[in-house]
N, C-alpha and C positions, 0 to 999 in steps of 0.2 A: 694666452693663446690668441691668435687672429682670429676671427669670424671668415668663415667657408662663405662664399657667395656661389650660388647655383650658376652652372653655367648657362643656364634652360631660361632662367627668373633675374638675370644679373641686370636688364636693361629695367626693368620692373621694377628692382631693389635701386638702382642709382647709387651706387656707393659713390661718396667724393673726395677719390683717391686719385693718384698718377697713376697712368696708364701706363704710359713708356716715356723713354726721352732718346730725341733722335736731335743730333749736333746739338746737344747742350740744350738744348729746349725742352722743359717737359709738356706731356701732352695728357688733358684732363681728360676725366670721364665723360664731361660734358662734350669736349672736342669727337670724342670716339664718337658717343651717339649721335651727332652731325655727320662724320663722315661715314660712319655707317649706313644712314639715311643716304647719302649721296651715291653711293656703291648700289641699295638698293633700287632708287630712280632707276639708276643707269642700267641694270639687268634686266628691272621688271618689262624693258622696253624690248627683251629678246625671251621667246619661248624656250624650254625645255627644261627638263627634270635633273639632268646629271651635267656637271658641269665640271673640267679639268681645273684645278685652281695651283699656277704656279705666280711666286711674286718673292723679290728677296728681302722687302723690306719687312719685318714682323707686323709692325704695325696697321701696314695696308692688309697684307694677307688677312689677320684676325678680323678686318672689317669686313674683308669680302665673304668669310668665312660668314657671318653674323648675316651678315645681306643674304645669302643664299637660304638661309637657314630662315630668315623671318620671310622669304616666299615659298617655303616648305620645299625644297631643293635638296642636292644632297652634293657635298662639294668633295672631287675625285682626288686626291693628293699622289702627284708622281714622286719619288723620291728627289730625280736631278730636272733640267730641262734640256737633255739631249734631245736635238732634233727627231730621231726615231722612236725617242720615249715620248716624248709631245703626241707626235702624229700617230702612234700606235693609240692611244690612250683617246684622242679627240675623234678616232675613227670609231670609239665604242661607247662614246659620249655625246653628250648634244653640241658640245663647244668647248673652248677656252678662255679663261679670265685672268689677267696679269700681263707677266712679262712672257709674252711667246709670240710667234709669228702670227698673226689674224686674231691674236686672243683680244677678248674686250678688256679697254682700261679706261681710266682716268686722266686727264690732260693735268698733272699737278703742276706741273711748272706755270701755268696759267690758272690757278685756283679762281672761282666764282666767288666773288665776295658777295653776292646778292643770293648766291643757293640755300643759306640758312633762312633766308627770307621766304623765297620761292617753294623749296621744296623742303622744309624743314619748319615747318607752321608748328606753333602749338598742339594743336591737334596730330599732327604729324609725330609729331615725337611723343604724343600721350598713345599713339596705337602700337605701341611695341608691347605686347603683352607675352607673358608667358609661353616659351618657344616648346613644342612636343619632345618631351625629353626623352619619348621611347621609340623614335620614328630613327629611322639612318639618318645620323648627321655628316658622316664622314666615310670615303671609301679609302683606305688605303693598299698602296702597293709596295709587293716586296717580294725579293726573287725566289722564283720555285725551283723545286730540285730540278725538273724537266727542262728547265729553260726557258718555260714562259711565264712572266709575272704574277703572282699571286692577289687576288684583291682582297680584303678585311675590312667588314661593314664596323662601324663603332658609333656608338648612340650617345647622344649628354651625358645620359643616367651612366651609362658605363666610367665615361670620361669623370664624372660626381663622384662617385665611388672609389676610383682609385686615386684620386687627389685626396680624397678623404683619408685613404690608407696611407698616403705618403704623409700625408700631415701629423696622422697619430706615431708616424716613425720618425720622422722629421719635421720637426714645427717649424712654420715658416716665420722668418725673422723678419718685423715690424721694421719698415724704414730703410732697409738691405735695395742696392739696386741689382739687378739679376744682371750678370755680363756672361757672354756667350761664345765660344767658339765652334759649337756646331749649329749647323741649319734646323729649321722647324718645320722642314719639309720633311724629316723622317720624323718615329713616333716619340721617339729619345726628346729631341729636340722642341717637338710639339709640344708634349707633356712639362718638360721640365723648363724649357727657356720661354714658353709662351702661356700656355693654360693655367699652372699653378700657380706663376705670380698672379696672373690676371685674376684667376677666381680667389685671392686672397689678397687683394689691392696692394700688391708691391710691382714696382715700375720694373721694366725691363729696359735694356737698352738695346735700339735698333741695329745701333753698328755690330756689325760680325766682328767677333776678334780673330782675325785670320794667324796671326803669328804671335809669337809672347810678346814684343814688345809692345801690340796691341793692349794686348791683358795689362800690362802695366802702365800703358798710358790712362786709358778708361777709368782706371783703380785710381790713381791719382785725384781724378774729378768726382770720387766718392767718399764720403762719412762711412759708410759700412756697402759693404756688396758681398753677394756670392758667385759662385764661376761654376758656370756648367760647362765642362769641358769633356774630352773622350783620350784616350789612351795617346793618339797619334800626334796632341799637342802635348798631352803630359811629359813623353818619353823627349821631346825633344825642347824642354824649357831651358831659356837661357838660364845658367845659374849665377852669370856674372852680372847683371843687372842688381840694383839696390833694393833688392824688396824689403829689408829691414828699415828702411827709409819711408815708407811708405804710412803714410799718416791713416790712411783708411784701412777700416779693420776688414780682412777677407771671416766672415762667419761660417762658411760651409765649402765643399769643392764636391762636387761632382762626378762621376766620370762612368762613363756606359759605351756599349756598342764592342767592347772584347776584356778579358779580362787584364788588370793591368802588372806589370814585374811588381814585385813585391819593393823591390829597392827603390823603383821608380815612382811608388807611392808613396813610401817615406819618404822619400826627397821635396816630393811636391810640398805636401803636407806641412815638412818643417820651414820650405821655404816662403809660405806664404801664412805660416804661423795657426794653421786652420784643419778641421778634422776633413777627412778625404774618405767618403763614401763612394764607396763602386756599388754600381745600380746592377742587376742581372735581368732580363724580359727577353722580349721578340713582341714585333708586329701582329704576332696572332694571340700572344697572351697580356702584352701590358708588362708592367714591370712584377716581377717574381719574385725577387730577392735581394739582398746587400751582404756586403761583407765592409770592413772596417781593418786593414792590416794594420798590426804590431807589432815591434823591435823584439820578437824573438828567433827559434830557428824553423819555424812552422809557416806555411800559409795559412789565412786565417779562411774561416770556414764560412759557406755562404747559407743566411738564413732568410727564411721566408717572409715577407711582408706580414702585416696583422691579417687576418682573414682571408691570406691565399692558402689552400689544402693542394696535397696531391693524390691522386689515382693511378694506381700503379698495375698494370697487368700480368698475367702468368708468364711474360717475355722481359718483365723489367722496363717497360715502357711507361712514361712519365706522363699524365696528363694532368693540367692546371684545372684547379678550381677557383672561384671567386667571382664575385659581383659582377667584376668588370672584364669577364670573361666569357665569349659564347658560350655555351652550353652543348654546342657543335664541335667546337675548337680542336685539331688535329694531338697526335701526343706531341712531347717534345724531340725534335730534331737530336736534341743533344744527351749524352749519357750520365747517368747522375749517380754518385755513389753517397747515398742516403744513409745517415749514421742515424742512432736510436734517440737521439734529443732532436733530429728532425734537422739537422744542419746537414750541409751538404756541400761536394766536391764536382766540380766539372772533370769528365770523362772524355772528353770529344765528342764530334757531332758524327750522326749515322749515315749522313745524308752528302750529298755534292756540292753544298754551300758553304762557303767561307766567308770571313770577314777579312778583309785588307785594310790596314788602317781605319778601323773601326766600321768600313763599309759593306755591307752584306752584298754577295754577289755568286750567281749561279755560275760555275764553273763550265758547265752545258751550255749554257746562256753562250758564252764567248765562244765556245767550240763549234754552236750551229754558226754563230754568224762569221765565223772566221771561215766555215766551207762553205759558205753564200759565195764568196766570191770564185770566180771561174779559175782563181791560179791555185786554189789548194782543193786538194782532193781528200786528206784524210786529215784531221786536226786532234792536238788533247791539249786539255790545257788544267793546271795544276799546280797546288801551292806548294811553297819553298821556305823555309825558313833559315835567315840565317842573324845576322843583327836586327831583323825584323821581318815580317811574313809578307810576300810579294808573290805573283803570279808569272808563271813561266809557261812557253806552250812549246811543243815538238808538233811540225806540221810536215807533212809528206807533199810537195808539192804535183799539180797537174803537169803536162806537157807546155801550157802554154806559160804556166809559173817557174816550168824549171828554165824556158828560153827566159823570160823575166829576169831568173837570176844571173842568166847569163850575160844580158845584155844591162842590167841597171845595178847588177851587184846584189850583196844582202843587203845593204843598207837601204838601199832604193826599195826593195821588199817589202821589208820592213815599217820603211817610211808609209808605204801603201797599205798596207794593213792596219796597221796601226790608226790611218786615218779614216778606214771602215769602222773599228771599234769604238772612235770615238765620237762616231754619231748615233752608236747607241749606250755607251759607258762612260760613266768618269773616269777623270784621267787616274785615276789612285788605282784602280782595279784592273787598268789594261795590261797586258803581260811588259814584264822588263827583261827579260829573258828569253831568246826566240832560238830554237835548233829544229834548219833544215835538214827530213834525214830521206835516204832514197826508200826506204820500208819501216814500219813501226815493230817495234822490237816485242813481238808476237813471242811468249812461251808456247811451251808442249799443247797445252790445253786450250792455244789459242785465245786467250786472254794478255792485255797490256797492263803489267801492273806499275802500280806507283812509282815502286821502287826503279822499276827497268827506266823509267822516264826521267827520275830524277838523277840517277847514272849518267843518261845521255845530256842532261844539263849540266852536272859536275866536268864532262871533256869539254874539251875545249871546241870551241866551231868547226866544223870541217870547211873549209873554204877550198872552191874547187875551179873559180875564176880567177881572171887578173882584175883586180880595180882599175874599171877602165876612168882616165878622165878626160877623153873625147874620142868623139868618130866625125871623120870627113870622108863623104863619101858621092858618089856619080853611080852612074849604072853600071861600068865595069871595072871601079877601083874604088877601094873601101882602103883609109889609114885608122887604127886603132891605138892611140896612145892609151899607155895605163902603166899602172905598177906592178911589181909582182907582191903581193902580201904573203909578209916570213911565216905566216901559221898556215900556207897554203899545205893540204892535205899530201898533194904529189910532191915536195921537199920532205917526207917522213922519209924516211931510211933511204933515203939517198946522201951518202957521207954527211955523219952525223955534225962532224967538225965544221965542214964546210957546202951547207947543202947545196945543189942547183938542182933547176928544173929539167924534168930526163925530156929527154927528144919525143919519146912515143907522146909526152902529156902537149907539147908546140906542135905537133900535127893535128894533135885531136881537135884543139882550140881552132886552129888554121881552118878545119874542115866543116867545125860546128858554125864559125861566123860566115862562113862561104855560104852553106848551105842555108843560113839567113838570110845575107843580104844579095844573093845572088838567081837568078832566075836559071837552076839546074834543072835539068829533067833527068837526068840519071842518077844513079848510085856508086859511092865508093868503087873504082875499082883496084886502084893499085897508083904508086909511089912513083916519081920519075926527078932523077938529079938530086937526090935528097943530100946535102951536107950541113952538120954540126961544125962551126968554125970556131965561136968561142961560147963559154959555158954563160948562164944566164942564172942570177945568184940575188937572193931574197933582194926587196927593197930598190932592188933596180928600176929604173924608169925605161920602158920600151915600147917600141912603133912596132906593130904587126901590119904588114903591107900584104892586101891580097888583090890580086889582078885577074879577071877572068876573060877566058876567050869562048864565048858562047859557041862558035864553027866547031873548034876543036874540044869544049865541054872539058876545059883544064882551068881549072885554078893556082895562079903562081904565087906562092906567100914567100915573104921574108921579115927574119927579126931583126931589127936595127936598133943602137942605141949610139951614144955620142964614142962606144968603143969601136963602131964599126959595124958589118952584117955578122948575125950570130948563130944563125942557120937560115935555109932556103930550100926551096926543092918544089914541087908540081903534085898537085893530086890532080889523078886523073878520075873523070866518070863515065860511066857508059850505063 
């Protein structure tokens, strides 16, 4: 069994091990110490206790952590580098370090060859005593049920205890390189991709395996490896690759963030000819339990990690107790069915947090960001499950939003709202299904139920406006070139065998566009000389021509296509 090097006194122990592999080059412990000193020197020129840290390279990320710890500072670790995330956290901290706007960084493209002699003298290298393992070393941020991210503090002593417990259950394999599909900015990746191998002298690969082909490619370069992955990657594994031809031995596969489908777990284990261990835990508790699926008719139960115990209140809520959990940690948001032998099954969450492709997100937070936009009056975000779980949103638009829906169309409004969300959330958790409604589906108790929201998403989108291709206009004339969508709500019920656009819808459109583009002082009064000559059918390309007479406060309209005039008339305002 490998020896565990405490995170707090790792530098004092100075193991002669490989720390990481980057672009095929092995980075040694001595090189890591020099890199830490370089970051320590840079950060020492800036005051402040709490620093937001984001860096995509795990080797540089770990170097930054140690530099901050040796300066007696705390690393605040966001789960992503979305602009809104970084801006919010930096406003609450003393600054940012790494890959972010205005963050402190090193020019790694032009390394200072004299640095080791300038700043890392023998005296400097020797002045790296054990770090206080009881002080807060890291603050992690996760989605709170209220929508505001919650922070959780961790000490190095807590991490050391957790790593020891993991090693007891899953002994670290000597000589195996850790490949990962998950980011070290989240607790699972931080623990399994970074701190666990680092603490036991096991090298980690700096490159992230974003695709199945990346795993296959980097595995070919190793003699032995451990895969740290997630359900989103395992469920999409490319089975056509020649996994059996790999000379490298996969010793273990880890998966966390969400329970795996049993068939997917067994398939991945068979492809790599290695045991697959599913990990259950949270940012608040660290690792709680594990399971390994076997080929029978039942899902395997979860089993607690060594030294992890449960406290259960009279309502059945579960609190996790261990040396690596804060004694004030909250009760689990998951509901557990616990058996007499201590094993358990997950029975869903009791809050409004969901996991999408392993990413934890607050549905309340998504709704709040949507409602911050002037186009949105009310928004509901919720999860739906088909082949995989994804987020959907039902939105009631404001008057300005309705106007934009008319002018820019459904696709244009969705694009704008998606852009807003992408400044706050990772792409994978942004809604993929959208419904715009006139009113939310409130029941008799004035509640909006999940069932009612899901029913709305299952229905076809209600389109009320043509798909605009081009608009040309001047002060008194507007030409709107558009296409009539086949799923337009106004076509429903009008001659099912040969649907047509009703005349009342044509007049309604003409009035609404006239109100938008002309300086009309009055309100609708009546129609004059209205004629409907040719029907308008789905998928037809139509030009709507509007001409305004300010003196008479009248708008002449006509719908035309290559077939000729479909309809025409005058709308009078008074």
